[in-house]
C-alpha positions in Angstrom: -15.8 49.9 13.8 -12.4 50.0 15.5 -9.1 48.9 13.9 -8.9 46.0 16.3 -12.4 44.8 15.3 -11.6 45.2 11.6 -8.4 43.1 12.1 -10.3 40.4 13.9 -12.9 40.4 11.1 -10.2 40.0 8.5 -8.7 37.1 10.5 -12.0 35.4 10.7 -12.8 35.8 7.0 -9.4 34.8 5.7 -9.6 31.4 4.0 -7.9 28.5 5.7 -5.2 26.6 3.8 -6.5 23.3 2.3 -5.7 20.2 4.4 -3.2 17.6 3.4 -6.1 15.2 2.7 -7.5 17.4 -0.1 -4.1 17.9 -1.6 -3.4 14.2 -1.6 -6.8 13.5 -3.3 -6.2 16.2 -5.9 -2.7 15.0 -6.8 -3.7 11.3 -6.9 -6.8 12.0 -9.0 -4.7 14.2 -11.4 -2.4 11.2 -12.0 -5.4 9.0 -12.6 -6.9 11.5 -15.1 -3.6 11.5 -17.0 -3.8 7.8 -17.1 -7.3 7.9 -18.6 -5.8 9.8 -21.6 -4.7 6.3 -22.7 -8.3 5.7 -23.8 -7.7 8.0 -26.7 -4.3 6.4 -27.5 -2.4 9.2 -25.9 0.3 8.1 -23.4 0.9 10.9 -20.9 2.6 8.9 -18.2 4.9 6.5 -20.1 8.0 8.7 -19.4 7.8 7.9 -15.6 10.9 6.0 -14.4 10.5 2.3 -13.6 13.2 0.1 -11.8 13.5 -3.6 -12.6 15.3 -6.3 -10.7 18.9 -6.1 -11.9 22.4 -7.5 -11.8 23.7 -5.0 -14.4 22.9 -1.5 -13.0 22.9 0.0 -16.5 19.8 -2.0 -17.3 17.8 -1.2 -14.1 16.2 2.1 -14.9 13.9 2.7 -17.9 10.7 4.6 -18.8 7.5 2.8 -17.9 6.4 2.5 -21.5 8.4 1.0 -24.3 7.3 3.9 -26.6 9.5 6.1 -24.4 12.5 3.8 -24.5 14.6 6.2 -26.4 14.3 8.7 -23.5 16.7 6.5 -21.4 16.7 5.6 -17.7 18.5 8.6 -16.2 16.5 11.3 -18.1 13.3 9.4 -17.1 14.3 9.6 -13.5 15.1 13.3 -13.7 11.8 14.0 -15.5 9.9 12.0 -12.9 11.6 14.0 -10.1 10.8 17.3 -11.8 7.1 16.4 -12.2 6.8 15.4 -8.5 8.7 18.5 -7.4 6.2 20.8 -9.2 3.1 18.9 -8.0 4.2 18.6 -4.4 5.6 22.1 -4.2 2.2 23.4 -5.3 0.7 21.2 -2.6 3.1 22.8 -0.1 2.0 26.2 -1.2 -1.7 25.3 -0.9 -1.3 24.0 2.7 0.7 27.0 3.8 4.2 25.4 4.0 7.5 27.1 3.1 7.7 26.2 -0.6 11.4 27.0 -1.1 12.5 25.0 1.9 10.2 22.1 0.9 11.6 22.1 -2.7 15.2 22.0 -1.5 14.8 19.3 1.0 12.5 17.3 -1.3 15.2 17.2 -3.9 17.7 15.6 -1.5 15.1 13.3 0.0 13.8 12.1 -3.4 17.2 11.0 -4.7 18.3 9.4 -1.5 15.0 7.5 -1.3 15.2 6.3 -5.0 18.8 5.3 -4.5 17.6 3.0 -1.7 14.9 1.5 -3.9 17.4 1.0 -6.7 19.7 -0.9 -4.2 16.7 -3.0 -3.0 16.1 -4.2 -6.5 19.5 -5.9 -6.7 18.8 -9.5 -7.8 20.5 -11.1 -4.8 18.0 -9.2 -2.7 14.9 -9.3 -4.8 14.9 -12.4 -7.0 12.2 -14.9 -5.9 11.2 -17.6 -8.3 13.4 -20.3 -10.0 12.7 -18.4 -13.2 14.3 -15.3 -11.7 17.4 -17.3 -10.6 17.8 -18.6 -14.2 17.2 -15.2 -15.8 19.8 -13.4 -13.7 22.2 -16.4 -13.5 22.4 -16.4 -9.7 22.4 -19.2 -7.2 21.1 -17.4 -4.1 18.9 -14.5 -3.1 17.3 -13.2 0.1 14.0 -13.5 -1.8 12.7 -10.2 -0.5 10.9 -9.4 -3.8 11.3 -5.9 -5.2 9.3 -4.7 -2.2 12.5 -5.4 -0.3 13.4 -2.0 -1.7 10.9 -0.5 0.8 12.9 -2.1 3.6 16.1 -0.6 2.2 14.5 2.8 2.0 13.2 2.4 5.6 16.6 1.4 6.9 18.4 4.2 5.1 16.1 6.7 6.7 16.6 5.0 10.1 20.4 5.4 9.7 20.0 9.0 9.0 17.6 9.6 11.9 19.8 7.9 14.5 23.4 8.6 13.3 22.9 11.9 11.5 20.2 13.6 13.6 21.0 17.2 12.3 20.6 16.0 8.7 17.4 14.2 9.6 16.1 17.4 11.2 17.0 19.4 8.0 15.1 16.8 5.9 11.9 17.0 7.9 10.1 19.6 5.8 10.0 17.0 3.0 9.7 13.9 5.2 5.9 13.8 5.0 4.9 10.1 5.0 1.2 10.7 5.5 0.9 12.9 2.4 2.9 10.5 0.2 0.9 7.4 1.3 -2.4 9.1 0.9 -1.6 10.1 -2.7 -0.5 6.5 -3.3 -3.8 5.1 -1.9 -5.8 7.3 -4.3 -3.8 6.0 -7.3 -4.2 2.5 -5.9 -8.0 2.8 -6.2 -7.7 2.9 -10.0 -5.2 0.1 -10.2 -7.3 -2.1 -8.0 -10.4 -1.4 -10.1 -8.9 -2.3 -13.4 -7.4 -5.5 -12.0 -10.7 -6.3 -10.4 -12.6 -5.8 -13.7 -10.1 -8.1 -15.4 -11.0 -10.7 -12.7 -14.8 -10.5 -13.3 -14.4 -13.1 -16.0 -12.6 -15.3 -13.5 -14.7 -18.3 -12.3 -17.7 -16.8 -10.4 -17.5 -19.4 -7.7 -13.9 -18.5 -6.9 -14.8 -14.8 -6.8 -17.8 -15.3 -4.5 -15.9 -17.7 -2.2 -13.1 -15.1 -1.9 -15.4 -12.2 -1.0 -17.2 -14.4 1.6 -13.8 -15.4 3.1 -12.7 -11.8 3.3 -15.8 -10.6 5.1 -15.7 -13.4 7.6 -12.0 -13.2 8.2 -11.7 -9.5 8.7 -14.7 -9.0 10.9 -13.0 -11.6 13.2 -9.5 -10.3 12.8 -10.1 -6.6 13.6 -12.1 -7.2 16.8 -9.6 -9.7 18.2 -6.5 -7.7 17.4 -8.1 -4.6 18.9 -8.9 -6.6 22.0 -5.4 -7.9 22.4 -3.9 -4.5 21.9 -6.2 -2.9 24.5 -6.6 -5.6 27.1 -3.3 -7.5 27.0 -0.9 -4.6 26.2 -2.8 -1.6 27.5 -2.7 0.5 24.4 -5.1 3.4 24.1 -7.8 3.4 21.4 -5.7 5.8 19.4 -3.0 3.1 19.0 -5.2 0.0 19.0 -7.4 0.9 16.1 -4.6 1.6 13.5 -2.7 -1.4 14.7 -5.8 -3.6 14.3 -6.4 -2.3 10.8 -2.8 -2.7 9.8 -2.7 -6.3 11.0 -6.1 -7.2 9.8 -6.9 -5.4 6.5 -4.1 -4.2 4.2 -1.2 -3.0 6.2 0.1 0.4 5.4 -2.9 1.9 3.5 -5.4 0.6 6.1 -3.4 1.9 9.1 -3.0 5.4 7.5 -6.7 5.5 6.6 -7.7 4.5 10.1 -5.4 7.0 11.7 -7.1 9.7 9.6 -10.6 8.5 10.5 -10.0 8.6 14.2 -7.8 11.7 14.2 -4.7 9.9 15.7 -1.4 11.6 16.0 0.8 11.2 12.8 3.4 9.0 14.4 0.8 6.3 15.3 0.0 5.0 11.7 3.6 5.7 10.7 5.0 3.3 13.3 2.4 0.7 12.4 3.3 1.1 8.7 6.9 0.3 9.3 6.0 -2.9 11.2 3.6 -4.0 8.3 6.4 -3.9 5.7 8.9 -5.7 7.9 6.5 -8.5 8.8 5.3 -8.8 5.2 8.9 -9.6 4.1 9.1 -12.3 6.8 5.8 -13.8 5.6 7.1 -14.0 2.0 10.1 -16.0 3.2 8.1 -18.5 5.3 4.4 -18.9 4.2 4.8 -20.2 0.6 7.0 -23.1 1.8 4.6 -24.0 4.6 1.8 -23.9 1.9 3.8 -26.2 -0.4 4.6 -28.7 2.4 1.2 -28.9 4.0 -1.4 -27.7 1.4 -0.2 -28.9 -2.0 -3.1 -31.3 -2.3 -5.5 -28.3 -1.7 -3.9 -25.7 -4.0 -6.7 -23.1 -3.9 -6.7 -23.3 -0.1 -3.0 -22.4 -0.2 -3.6 -19.5 -2.6 -6.5 -18.0 -0.6 -4.5 -18.4 2.6 -1.6 -16.3 1.2 -4.1 -13.6 0.1 -5.6 -13.4 3.6 -2.3 -13.6 5.5 0.3 -11.4 3.7 -0.4 -7.7 4.4 1.1 -5.7 1.4 0.0 -5.9 -2.2 3.4 -6.6 -3.7 4.4 -9.1 -1.1 1.1 -10.9 -1.3 1.3 -11.3 -5.1 4.9 -12.3 -4.9 4.1 -14.9 -2.2 1.2 -16.1 -4.4 3.6 -16.5 -7.3 6.1 -18.5 -5.3 3.3 -20.7 -3.8 1.9 -21.5 -7.3 5.4 -22.5 -8.6 6.1 -24.7 -5.5 2.6 -26.3 -5.3 2.3 -27.0 -9.1 5.8 -28.5 -9.2 5.0 -30.8 -6.3 1.7 -31.8 -7.8 3.4 -32.5 -11.1 5.7 -35.0 -9.4 2.6 -37.0 -8.6 1.3 -36.8 -12.1 -1.1 -33.9 -11.6 -0.7 -31.0 -13.9 -2.7 -27.9 -13.2 -3.4 -25.0 -15.6 -1.0 -22.2 -14.6 -2.3 -18.9 -13.2 -5.2 -20.1 -11.1 -3.4 -20.0 -7.8 -1.9 -16.6 -8.4 -5.3 -15.3 -9.7 -7.0 -16.5 -6.5 -4.4 -14.8 -4.2 -4.6 -11.6 -6.3 -8.4 -11.5 -6.4 -8.7 -11.9 -2.6 -6.0 -9.2 -2.1 -7.9 -6.8 -4.4 -11.2 -7.1 -2.5 -9.3 -6.7 0.8 -7.9 -3.4 -0.5 -11.4 -2.2 -1.5 -12.5 -2.8 2.2 -10.1 0.0 3.3 -12.4 2.9 2.3 -15.5 1.2 3.7 -13.8 0.5 7.0 -12.4 4.1 7.3 -15.9 5.5 7.0 -17.3 3.0 9.6 -14.6 4.0 12.1 -15.0 7.7 11.5 -18.8 7.3 12.3 -18.2 5.1 15.4 -15.4 7.4 16.8 -17.4 10.5 16.2 -20.7 9.3 17.6 -19.7 6.9 20.3 -16.0 7.0 21.4 -14.9 10.6 21.1 -18.0 12.7 21.5 -17.5 16.4 22.3 -18.3 17.4 26.0 -22.0 18.0 26.5 -22.9 16.5 23.1 -24.7 13.1 23.3 -24.3 12.4 19.6 -22.1 14.2 17.1 -23.6 16.0 14.1 -23.2 14.8 10.5 -20.9 17.8 10.0 -18.4 16.4 12.5 -18.5 13.0 10.9 -17.6 14.7 7.7 -14.9 16.8 9.4 -13.3 13.6 10.8 -13.7 11.6 7.6 -10.3 11.2 5.8 -10.9 13.2 2.6 -8.3 11.4 0.5 -10.6 8.3 0.7 -13.0 10.3 -1.5 -10.2 10.4 -4.1 -9.7 6.6 -3.7 -13.4 5.9 -4.2 -13.7 8.2 -7.2 -10.6 6.7 -8.8 -11.9 3.2 -8.1 -15.4 3.6 -9.5 -14.3 5.6 -12.5 -11.8 2.9 -13.5 -14.1 0.0 -12.7 -17.1 1.3 -14.6 -15.0 2.2 -17.6 -13.3 -1.2 -17.6 -16.7 -3.0 -17.3 -18.8 -1.1 -19.9 -16.0 -0.4 -22.4 -15.1 -2.6 -25.3 -12.2 -5.1 -25.0 -10.1 -2.8 -27.2 -10.8 0.2 -24.8 -9.9 -1.9 -21.8 -6.7 -3.0 -23.5 -5.8 0.7 -24.0 -6.6 1.7 -20.4 -4.8 -1.2 -18.6 -1.2 -0.2 -19.5 -2.0 3.5 -18.7 -3.3 2.6 -15.3 -0.1 0.4 -14.9 1.9 3.5 -15.6 0.0 5.4 -13.0 0.8 2.6 -10.6 4.5 3.4 -11.1 3.8 6.7 -9.4 2.0 4.8 -6.6 5.3 2.8 -6.1 7.3 6.0 -6.0 5.1 7.5 -3.4 5.4 4.3 -1.3 9.2 4.7 -1.6 9.0 8.3 -0.4 6.7 7.1 2.4 9.1 4.5 3.8 12.2 6.6 3.5 10.4 9.4 5.3 9.2 7.0 8.0 12.9 6.1 8.6 13.9 9.7 8.7 11.4 10.3 11.5 12.3 7.2 13.4 14.6 8.2 16.2 14.9 4.8 18.1 15.1 6.4 21.5 11.9 8.3 21.0 10.3 5.3 19.3 11.0 3.1 22.3 9.6 5.7 24.6 6.4 5.7 22.4 6.1 1.9 22.8 7.6 0.5 19.5 8.6 -2.7 21.3 5.1 -3.3 22.6 3.7 -2.6 19.1 6.0 -5.3 17.6 4.9 -7.7 20.3 1.2 -7.2 19.5 1.9 -7.6 15.8 4.0 -10.8 16.3 1.4 -12.4 18.7 -1.6 -11.4 16.5 -0.1 -12.3 13.1 1.6 -15.6 13.9 -0.5 -16.6 16.9 -4.0 -15.9 15.4 -4.4 -14.1 12.0 -2.4 -16.6 10.0 -4.2 -19.7 11.4 -7.7 -18.2 11.3 -7.0 -17.2 7.7 -6.0 -20.8 7.0 -9.2 -22.2 8.6 -11.4 -19.8 6.7 -9.6 -20.6 3.4 -10.2 -24.3 4.0 -13.9 -23.7 4.7 -14.4 -21.8 1.4 -11.9 -23.5 -0.8 -11.4 -26.9 0.6 -11.9 -29.5 -2.1 -11.9 -26.9 -4.9 -9.1 -27.5 -7.5 -8.0 -25.5 -10.5 -8.6 -27.1 -13.9 -6.1 -29.7 -15.2 -3.8 -28.6 -18.0 -5.0 -29.9 -21.4 
């Protein structure tokens, strides 16, 4: 055997670095496993930093668990950074990236991103309800919810990309929005499951009506948005599918999962994700007041509509809370006093089952794209192996996290569930942090001149026409079909 042949043999036999999908699944599941330690009474995640809405900055940062309160906000932030640095640097090593360069750039990116999130939690930006106004002694707010911090992070990254391009280029090794959002989605699986398990005791009719509304709405939504993007605006399938999922299902997570399933270029779901967050903030500012004005006599229709219309989890729940406060207050003026919590629970339940739909839809699209829309030359139908190759592997992490948490929460005793719930909540703190890193990274990669060349303006037009011209109103009609005439119980 010649030296050349031996070299080629070695090249062939050398193991390939693991893909980003597998790394995301591993890191996400590791966080969930640490959360499950709460079942034994051991808190392994309570030290993670959490940021509250604030007027006094010294009270904003704190560990996620009260048992770690003595640690303090700043040490908690540093400890969180160190943990992420170790985990993500290991991921960079596994995927074949330059670990030293990643670690240095990630350090800068993390603190810039978290500073943006901190600023976005200022009460005059994030306070929403009358109770918030009273708590912080303020008279006005932009009502962006704390998810407005994602917008601040996005804008901060955009400023860097467009006014400090050399700095943006330097940050790029750590600006990995797809990796961060995939990890967040895996953690989200466990959080959704525990919340869903808690809602299984919710009135069965509400639950079944919500599931039926979701299936009907999203089978209609996706097809119509995809058609508009393809036929009216001339987008390719690569752009139309993530856009349809982002507008139809659950925004950021759905567009990323779809992009992975159909093998789109990274910038496609990234651009769609930025639009999702921006429009969600607009919806929070508008839809609850429309619901209060037109739907106060059908409160559960209003609640279901918010769940079907608002495209991010935090914004949907915040909008549901605002809607409940406004609708219940207006009903009380007419002498009707509803038990609190039912409207918000309806919104949340619908949003949870929408989130669960993400993994199912990613698999369906991976199958369709592989077998029917992107078949290899000379191959009438793709093999099972290629479907597996295209399937976004981080969804496996999402599914494992979801079912592990759901089964545990359902079969365990109430005391066990009580121990697990706060631990999963602490894991969700990391989900939020990965979302922060995602949106800051999206901004850093968003050179407006290049974005415009890639069709950002057309994307925004599709989103605007689809959301406010179709999705919102179809969601209202379907909410009325399933929830019309159904009222929450009266107080007392």
